[in-house]
SETI-302920 format. One record per residue (C-alpha): residue number from 1; residue in one letter; x, y, z negated. Coordinates in nm, 2 decimals. Last residue first. Layout:
REM SETI-302920
ATOM NUM A X Y Z
...
***
This chain:
REM SETI-302920
ATOM 370 X 2.18 2.27 -0.88
ATOM 369 X 2.20 2.32 -1.26
ATOM 368 X 1.92 2.63 -1.23
ATOM 367 X 1.67 2.43 -1.06
ATOM 366 X 1.72 2.13 -1.30
ATOM 365 X 1.69 2.38 -1.58
ATOM 364 X 1.39 2.55 -1.41
ATOM 363 X 1.22 2.15 -1.41
ATOM 362 X 1.26 2.14 -1.84
ATOM 361 X 1.09 2.52 -1.87
ATOM 360 X 0.81 2.40 -1.67
ATOM 359 X 0.75 2.05 -1.75
ATOM 358 X 0.83 2.15 -2.18
ATOM 357 X 0.54 2.45 -2.11
ATOM 356 X 0.66 2.78 -2.07
ATOM 355 X 0.35 2.91 -1.79
ATOM 354 X 0.33 3.28 -1.70
ATOM 353 X -0.03 3.38 -1.73
ATOM 352 X -0.29 3.54 -1.51
ATOM 351 X -0.53 3.23 -1.53
ATOM 350 X -0.61 3.24 -1.08
ATOM 349 X -0.33 3.36 -0.93
ATOM 348 X -0.09 3.34 -1.24
ATOM 347 X -0.15 2.99 -1.29
ATOM 346 X -0.15 2.93 -0.91
ATOM 345 X 0.21 3.10 -0.86
ATOM 344 X 0.34 2.91 -1.17
ATOM 343 X 0.22 2.59 -1.01
ATOM 342 X 0.36 2.71 -0.68
ATOM 341 X 0.72 2.77 -0.82
ATOM 340 X 0.72 2.44 -1.05
ATOM 339 X 0.64 2.19 -0.76
ATOM 338 X 0.31 2.08 -0.66
ATOM 337 X 0.18 1.74 -0.84
ATOM 336 X -0.06 1.89 -1.11
ATOM 335 X -0.22 2.09 -0.76
ATOM 334 X -0.33 1.80 -0.62
ATOM 333 X -0.53 1.66 -0.96
ATOM 332 X -0.67 2.04 -1.04
ATOM 331 X -0.46 2.28 -1.30
ATOM 330 X -0.61 2.39 -1.61
ATOM 329 X -0.40 2.14 -1.76
ATOM 328 X -0.46 2.02 -2.14
ATOM 327 X -0.29 2.07 -2.48
ATOM 326 X -0.24 1.89 -2.83
ATOM 325 X 0.05 2.02 -2.97
ATOM 324 X 0.25 1.83 -3.16
ATOM 323 X 0.18 1.83 -3.57
ATOM 322 X 0.14 1.50 -3.65
ATOM 321 X 0.29 1.24 -3.35
ATOM 320 X 0.07 1.24 -3.01
ATOM 319 X 0.05 0.89 -2.85
ATOM 318 X -0.06 0.96 -2.47
ATOM 317 X -0.34 1.11 -2.35
ATOM 316 X -0.54 1.15 -2.61
ATOM 315 X -0.88 1.14 -2.54
ATOM 314 X -1.05 1.49 -2.47
ATOM 313 X -1.50 1.44 -2.34
ATOM 312 X -1.65 1.72 -2.14
ATOM 311 X -2.00 1.68 -2.16
ATOM 310 X -2.29 1.80 -1.87
ATOM 309 X -2.23 1.55 -1.65
ATOM 308 X -1.91 1.33 -1.80
ATOM 307 X -1.65 1.53 -1.78
ATOM 306 X -1.29 1.42 -1.86
ATOM 305 X -0.98 1.56 -1.99
ATOM 304 X -0.64 1.39 -2.04
ATOM 303 X -0.47 1.50 -2.36
ATOM 302 X -0.06 1.51 -2.37
ATOM 301 X -0.05 1.77 -2.11
ATOM 300 X 0.26 1.74 -1.87
ATOM 299 X 0.15 2.15 -1.71
ATOM 298 X 0.11 2.22 -2.02
ATOM 297 X -0.26 2.47 -2.08
ATOM 296 X -0.44 2.58 -2.43
ATOM 295 X -0.69 2.36 -2.57
ATOM 294 X -0.93 2.61 -2.79
ATOM 293 X -1.19 2.64 -2.46
ATOM 292 X -1.30 2.33 -2.58
ATOM 291 X -1.56 2.39 -2.81
ATOM 290 X -1.68 2.75 -2.61
ATOM 289 X -1.78 2.48 -2.33
ATOM 288 X -1.75 2.79 -2.04
ATOM 287 X -1.88 2.68 -1.69
ATOM 286 X -1.78 2.66 -1.36
ATOM 285 X -1.92 2.56 -1.01
ATOM 284 X -1.87 2.36 -0.70
ATOM 283 X -1.50 2.30 -0.65
ATOM 282 X -1.42 1.96 -0.42
ATOM 281 X -1.11 1.82 -0.44
ATOM 280 X -1.16 1.72 -0.83
ATOM 279 X -0.93 1.38 -0.83
ATOM 278 X -1.17 1.27 -0.52
ATOM 277 X -1.44 1.10 -0.77
ATOM 276 X -1.56 1.35 -1.00
ATOM 275 X -1.62 1.65 -0.77
ATOM 274 X -1.54 1.95 -0.95
ATOM 273 X -1.69 2.17 -1.22
ATOM 272 X -1.46 2.43 -1.28
ATOM 271 X -1.34 2.52 -1.70
ATOM 270 X -1.41 2.85 -1.84
ATOM 269 X -1.22 2.99 -2.10
ATOM 268 X -0.98 3.28 -1.91
ATOM 267 X -1.22 3.52 -1.77
ATOM 266 X -1.57 3.40 -1.94
ATOM 265 X -1.49 3.57 -2.25
ATOM 264 X -1.44 3.89 -2.11
ATOM 263 X -1.69 3.81 -1.84
ATOM 262 X -1.97 3.75 -2.07
ATOM 261 X -1.86 4.04 -2.31
ATOM 260 X -1.89 4.24 -2.01
ATOM 259 X -2.29 4.18 -1.96
ATOM 258 X -2.36 4.18 -2.30
ATOM 257 X -2.21 4.55 -2.39
ATOM 256 X -2.34 4.66 -2.01
ATOM 255 X -2.67 4.55 -2.10
ATOM 254 X -2.92 4.34 -2.00
ATOM 253 X -3.05 4.20 -2.34
ATOM 252 X -3.33 4.42 -2.39
ATOM 251 X -3.43 4.35 -2.05
ATOM 250 X -3.49 3.95 -2.14
ATOM 249 X -3.86 3.98 -2.25
ATOM 248 X -3.94 4.18 -1.93
ATOM 247 X -3.89 3.91 -1.69
ATOM 246 X -3.60 4.07 -1.47
ATOM 245 X -3.63 4.24 -1.12
ATOM 244 X -3.48 4.60 -1.17
ATOM 243 X -3.26 4.58 -1.43
ATOM 242 X -3.13 4.29 -1.27
ATOM 241 X -3.02 4.47 -0.97
ATOM 240 X -2.85 4.74 -1.15
ATOM 239 X -2.65 4.51 -1.34
ATOM 238 X -2.60 4.31 -1.02
ATOM 237 X -2.46 4.68 -0.87
ATOM 236 X -2.21 4.72 -1.20
ATOM 235 X -2.08 4.29 -1.15
ATOM 234 X -1.99 4.39 -0.74
ATOM 233 X -1.82 4.67 -0.79
ATOM 232 X -1.65 4.50 -1.05
ATOM 231 X -1.51 4.19 -0.81
ATOM 230 X -1.49 4.45 -0.55
ATOM 229 X -1.22 4.69 -0.78
ATOM 228 X -1.04 4.34 -0.77
ATOM 227 X -1.03 4.02 -0.99
ATOM 226 X -1.24 4.19 -1.26
ATOM 225 X -1.18 4.02 -1.64
ATOM 224 X -0.97 4.33 -1.79
ATOM 223 X -0.99 4.32 -2.16
ATOM 222 X -0.96 3.99 -2.17
ATOM 221 X -1.16 3.78 -2.46
ATOM 220 X -1.01 3.51 -2.64
ATOM 219 X -1.33 3.31 -2.82
ATOM 218 X -1.51 3.40 -3.12
ATOM 217 X -1.78 3.57 -2.90
ATOM 216 X -1.88 3.28 -2.76
ATOM 215 X -1.88 3.06 -3.07
ATOM 214 X -2.12 3.39 -3.28
ATOM 213 X -2.36 3.32 -2.97
ATOM 212 X -2.39 2.96 -3.05
ATOM 211 X -2.43 3.02 -3.42
ATOM 210 X -2.68 3.33 -3.38
ATOM 209 X -2.90 3.06 -3.18
ATOM 208 X -2.88 3.05 -2.81
ATOM 207 X -3.25 3.08 -2.59
ATOM 206 X -3.16 3.53 -2.47
ATOM 205 X -2.84 3.42 -2.49
ATOM 204 X -2.88 3.14 -2.24
ATOM 203 X -3.11 3.36 -2.01
ATOM 202 X -2.85 3.61 -2.04
ATOM 201 X -2.52 3.43 -1.94
ATOM 200 X -2.70 3.25 -1.67
ATOM 199 X -2.85 3.54 -1.58
ATOM 198 X -2.52 3.72 -1.55
ATOM 197 X -2.34 3.43 -1.38
ATOM 196 X -2.56 3.41 -1.11
ATOM 195 X -2.57 3.74 -1.03
ATOM 194 X -2.21 3.72 -0.99
ATOM 193 X -2.25 3.43 -0.71
ATOM 192 X -2.57 3.62 -0.50
ATOM 191 X -2.31 3.93 -0.47
ATOM 190 X -2.57 4.14 -0.32
ATOM 189 X -2.58 4.51 -0.16
ATOM 188 X -2.79 4.76 -0.25
ATOM 187 X -3.15 4.81 -0.13
ATOM 186 X -3.30 4.62 -0.47
ATOM 185 X -3.10 4.89 -0.66
ATOM 184 X -3.19 5.22 -0.43
ATOM 183 X -3.55 5.14 -0.46
ATOM 182 X -3.56 5.11 -0.83
ATOM 181 X -3.35 5.42 -0.82
ATOM 180 X -3.60 5.59 -0.60
ATOM 179 X -3.87 5.47 -0.78
ATOM 178 X -3.73 5.64 -1.16
ATOM 177 X -3.67 5.92 -0.99
ATOM 176 X -4.04 5.96 -0.82
ATOM 175 X -4.11 5.95 -1.17
ATOM 174 X -4.30 5.61 -1.27
ATOM 173 X -4.67 5.60 -1.29
ATOM 172 X -4.91 5.63 -1.58
ATOM 171 X -5.28 5.66 -1.46
ATOM 170 X -5.39 6.01 -1.49
ATOM 169 X -5.30 6.34 -1.59
ATOM 168 X -5.60 6.39 -1.84
ATOM 167 X -5.41 6.38 -2.13
ATOM 166 X -5.30 5.98 -2.07
ATOM 165 X -5.57 5.89 -1.81
ATOM 164 X -5.68 5.49 -1.81
ATOM 163 X -5.57 5.29 -1.60
ATOM 162 X -5.31 5.12 -1.72
ATOM 161 X -5.24 5.24 -2.12
ATOM 160 X -5.43 5.25 -2.46
ATOM 159 X -5.22 4.93 -2.56
ATOM 158 X -5.27 4.59 -2.64
ATOM 157 X -5.51 4.48 -2.41
ATOM 156 X -5.34 4.25 -2.16
ATOM 155 X -5.39 4.52 -1.94
ATOM 154 X -5.27 4.78 -2.17
ATOM 153 X -4.97 4.60 -2.27
ATOM 152 X -4.86 4.50 -1.86
ATOM 151 X -4.93 4.92 -1.77
ATOM 150 X -4.71 4.96 -2.08
ATOM 149 X -4.45 4.70 -1.98
ATOM 148 X -4.43 4.84 -1.61
ATOM 147 X -4.41 5.17 -1.76
ATOM 146 X -4.09 5.09 -1.97
ATOM 145 X -3.91 4.90 -1.58
ATOM 144 X -3.94 5.26 -1.45
ATOM 143 X -3.76 5.40 -1.72
ATOM 142 X -3.52 5.11 -1.78
ATOM 141 X -3.43 5.20 -1.36
ATOM 140 X -3.38 5.53 -1.52
ATOM 139 X -3.16 5.50 -1.72
ATOM 138 X -2.97 5.25 -1.50
ATOM 137 X -2.90 5.50 -1.22
ATOM 136 X -2.75 5.71 -1.49
ATOM 135 X -2.57 5.41 -1.62
ATOM 134 X -2.42 5.32 -1.34
ATOM 133 X -2.12 5.51 -1.36
ATOM 132 X -2.01 5.46 -1.70
ATOM 131 X -2.01 5.08 -1.60
ATOM 130 X -1.74 5.18 -1.34
ATOM 129 X -1.53 5.46 -1.59
ATOM 128 X -1.50 5.17 -1.82
ATOM 127 X -1.37 4.88 -1.60
ATOM 126 X -1.18 5.21 -1.45
ATOM 125 X -1.00 5.29 -1.81
ATOM 124 X -0.91 4.91 -1.90
ATOM 123 X -0.74 4.84 -1.53
ATOM 122 X -0.90 4.70 -1.22
ATOM 121 X -0.77 4.40 -1.12
ATOM 120 X -0.54 4.40 -0.81
ATOM 119 X -0.60 4.17 -0.50
ATOM 118 X -0.36 4.08 -0.26
ATOM 117 X -0.27 3.76 -0.42
ATOM 116 X -0.65 3.67 -0.40
ATOM 115 X -0.62 3.70 -0.04
ATOM 114 X -0.92 3.82 0.10
ATOM 113 X -1.06 3.58 0.41
ATOM 112 X -1.39 3.49 0.29
ATOM 111 X -1.53 3.77 0.06
ATOM 110 X -1.85 3.84 0.26
ATOM 109 X -2.14 3.96 0.03
ATOM 108 X -2.43 3.76 0.13
ATOM 107 X -2.64 3.93 0.38
ATOM 106 X -3.04 3.91 0.25
ATOM 105 X -3.33 3.65 0.33
ATOM 104 X -3.34 3.50 -0.01
ATOM 103 X -3.18 3.69 -0.22
ATOM 102 X -3.42 3.87 -0.41
ATOM 101 X -3.67 3.57 -0.40
ATOM 100 X -3.39 3.39 -0.57
ATOM 99 X -3.36 3.63 -0.87
ATOM 98 X -3.70 3.67 -0.93
ATOM 97 X -3.74 3.28 -0.96
ATOM 96 X -3.41 3.27 -1.19
ATOM 95 X -3.58 3.48 -1.42
ATOM 94 X -3.92 3.33 -1.42
ATOM 93 X -3.71 2.98 -1.49
ATOM 92 X -3.54 3.17 -1.78
ATOM 91 X -3.84 3.29 -1.95
ATOM 90 X -4.02 2.97 -1.91
ATOM 89 X -3.75 2.76 -2.08
ATOM 88 X -3.41 2.77 -1.98
ATOM 87 X -3.34 2.42 -2.16
ATOM 86 X -3.65 2.34 -2.06
ATOM 85 X -3.68 2.36 -1.74
ATOM 84 X -3.33 2.19 -1.74
ATOM 83 X -3.44 1.89 -1.90
ATOM 82 X -3.75 1.86 -1.63
ATOM 81 X -3.57 1.90 -1.38
ATOM 80 X -3.29 1.61 -1.47
ATOM 79 X -3.57 1.39 -1.56
ATOM 78 X -3.71 1.45 -1.20
ATOM 77 X -3.43 1.36 -1.10
ATOM 76 X -3.13 1.44 -0.87
ATOM 75 X -3.18 1.81 -0.88
ATOM 74 X -3.19 2.11 -0.66
ATOM 73 X -3.21 2.48 -0.80
ATOM 72 X -3.32 2.79 -0.52
ATOM 71 X -3.53 2.90 -0.79
ATOM 70 X -3.84 2.89 -0.63
ATOM 69 X -3.73 2.68 -0.33
ATOM 68 X -3.72 2.38 -0.62
ATOM 67 X -3.54 2.08 -0.44
ATOM 66 X -3.53 1.77 -0.51
ATOM 65 X -3.40 1.50 -0.31
ATOM 64 X -3.07 1.58 -0.33
ATOM 63 X -2.89 1.68 -0.01
ATOM 62 X -2.57 1.48 0.04
ATOM 61 X -2.23 1.69 0.02
ATOM 60 X -2.01 1.37 -0.16
ATOM 59 X -2.26 1.25 -0.40
ATOM 58 X -2.25 1.52 -0.65
ATOM 57 X -2.42 1.51 -0.98
ATOM 56 X -2.39 1.83 -1.19
ATOM 55 X -2.63 1.74 -1.47
ATOM 54 X -2.88 1.97 -1.50
ATOM 53 X -2.83 2.23 -1.19
ATOM 52 X -2.76 1.89 -0.92
ATOM 51 X -2.55 1.96 -0.68
ATOM 50 X -2.56 1.90 -0.29
ATOM 49 X -2.85 2.17 -0.28
ATOM 48 X -2.71 2.42 -0.45
ATOM 47 X -2.36 2.42 -0.29
ATOM 46 X -2.33 2.76 -0.12
ATOM 45 X -2.48 2.91 -0.43
ATOM 44 X -2.19 2.82 -0.62
ATOM 43 X -2.31 2.64 -0.98
ATOM 42 X -2.24 2.85 -1.25
ATOM 41 X -2.25 2.81 -1.63
ATOM 40 X -2.26 3.03 -1.90
ATOM 39 X -2.32 2.84 -2.30
ATOM 38 X -2.23 2.45 -2.22
ATOM 37 X -2.21 2.31 -2.57
ATOM 36 X -2.15 1.96 -2.57
ATOM 35 X -1.81 1.97 -2.56
ATOM 34 X -1.66 1.60 -2.75
ATOM 33 X -1.38 1.59 -2.85
ATOM 32 X -1.08 1.35 -2.98
ATOM 31 X -1.13 1.03 -2.80
ATOM 30 X -0.82 0.81 -2.91
ATOM 29 X -0.68 0.70 -2.58
ATOM 28 X -0.35 0.70 -2.73
ATOM 27 X -0.28 0.62 -3.04
ATOM 26 X -0.28 0.99 -3.27
ATOM 25 X -0.06 1.07 -3.54
ATOM 24 X -0.21 1.30 -3.76
ATOM 23 X -0.36 1.66 -3.81
ATOM 22 X -0.26 1.73 -3.45
ATOM 21 X -0.24 2.07 -3.35
ATOM 20 X -0.48 2.32 -3.11
ATOM 19 X -0.37 2.60 -3.04
ATOM 18 X -0.50 3.02 -3.14
ATOM 17 X -0.33 3.32 -3.05
ATOM 16 X -0.11 3.20 -2.77
ATOM 15 X 0.23 3.35 -2.79
ATOM 14 X 0.26 3.32 -3.22
ATOM 13 X 0.01 3.05 -3.28
ATOM 12 X -0.31 3.09 -3.49
ATOM 11 X -0.46 2.69 -3.59
ATOM 10 X -0.73 2.51 -3.46
ATOM 9 X -0.67 2.15 -3.65
ATOM 8 X -0.67 1.84 -3.55
ATOM 7 X -0.80 1.44 -3.53
ATOM 6 X -0.97 1.46 -3.86
ATOM 5 X -1.22 1.67 -3.63
ATOM 4 X -1.36 2.08 -3.64
ATOM 3 X -1.46 2.27 -3.31
ATOM 2 X -1.36 2.60 -3.35
ATOM 1 X -1.65 2.87 -3.36
***
């Protein structure tokens, strides 16, 4: 749900859904909000050895001292490793181990060289059709995993199945179509970063309270969150991958509805996880902090955001008057200095909107005058 603060209120607006407005005069440098509610998070696979899986510490490309081969994560300290493991729980650790086992030795889906400008976002009907198109395979895979669950229950003394005969027909086994569906899913192309996003979301959902889940669901959604047809295909393939390998406790959560909801909320609400000592020139992942997502963008923001490990802090960048909207920038340090047209291009490409902030309107007016 929207964050609460003596400094600001979250109110509906005619153009931007909801926005944050100052409740009173706010002096420069005032701490406005600390966002600690990290939900879904992804460290891009190419940075996994260099970025701490818990606090996101990054030391200019050097490998971190602690690397856990089974999960593919690295950590800057034993404390961070322990905190990460406690956060995801035993089921989460098992999920990441299953994903890492699948990804190792497989070639990554190559997306380099594809210009984002040339990509066309799939529409609502195409998105819905793609998810429907994999459901028959999903049903078969779920059937195979159901047999696995029955066998596991039998081995634990919780049920009558397993190696015993059922109706005189021998031990329960997956059917041939079920086995083929699992094999086809496991042999399909792998998109490690897409899979990491989905696993992160499912593991978080498994451990989250109802209040935490409701806070994510309450965010503004995007009905077309996939950047291209290939991106959409990567998500539906990853869905089948995960059905085939996830620990059994996560399977009830691994549904098209949940996976699409994670994408639709993350699409316009995630924050980039960047290096901290060079204006964020290194982008090595992203995450969603629901309480931080109510600050809208401006190319001339009056709020400065700073990441401190897993926490985002928001402070007034200048004196702010009562009733004034509190805004941040979605641009990196270098992008802030771009001219209006290039800024608009970046925002449209990455965030899907045309900026109409005071700075953009002012620069557009000056351009017209010349």
